[in-house]
Structure formats: C-alpha cells, structure tokens
N, C-alpha and C positions, 0 to 999 in steps of 0.2 A: 502494500500499499501505498504508494506517495502523499506525499504532505505537499499542498500547495502557497503558497508564499506571496503576497505583494509586497512590492515595495514603491517609498516616499524617497524622492528628494527634494532636499531641501536648503535654499542659498543662505547662508550666514555671510551678514561684510558687517565692513565697520565703514567709519570714515576716515579711520588709522591714525589717528590725531597719538602721534609719534610713535607710527608703523609698527602697532600692536594689538592683535584682536584684545574684548573684553573677553577674559577667560568667566569670568565671574558669570557675562552675558550668553557665552556657551555651555557653560554648567547649567543653567537656567533651560535654555532650549532644548539640552540632552533629555533632560529629568520630566520637561513638559512634554517630548514626547515617548520618554518609557513609562510615565504616568498611561499614555492610550494605549498600549500592548508594543509599542513598536523595540527593536529592538538596535544597538546602532550595528550598520553594515559595516562603514568606512566613511571614513574622512578623506576628504583629498583637495588639496592648495589650487584654485585656481583663479584667471585673473574675468573676474565677475562684472558685468557689464551695470555701471551707473544708471541711475532718473537722468544725469545732462551729460551732458557730454557723448562725442565718440569713442569714448575711454576708458577701460577698465580700473578696476581696482581690486588688488589681491583680498581673495576671502576662501571661502570655505564651502565645498557642497558638502553633506550632510547626507548620505546614505543609511537609510534604515528600510527594516526587513521583520514580518510578522505573521506569523500562517494570515490563513485565511480563515474568515468567520465561514 
C-alpha cells in the first residue's frame, strides 16, 4: 500500500536589513505550518522576485510535505 503525499512550497523573504534573514520569523513560519500537519522537506536558498522592480532578493523556498487526508 502506497501513501499519497501533498506538497506545499512557501516563499520566505525579508527586506534583508543587515543581509540577514530573521530567524525568529522563520521559526514562527515553520511552527505555523507544522501545527497544520506539514513536515519540512527542504529549505532552498534562491533569488526571490520582489514586488517592486525587476530584480530579486535572496530568500528561501520552504518545501513542506504531509500525507493526503
């Protein structure tokens, strides 16, 4: 019997004040998704497109997975 999983990808970016992502905000985001049954599968560093302008800022892609209901 195989288990079916669903995935969710969340973009996490900060305004990069001091070139550092806010670890408290990241921890809160991880805990929020964990409370909904999502397990962290991967964290990927990536250029994340901003809302203003054509450039990208450094950010994280958080990939979660959980068994389908």
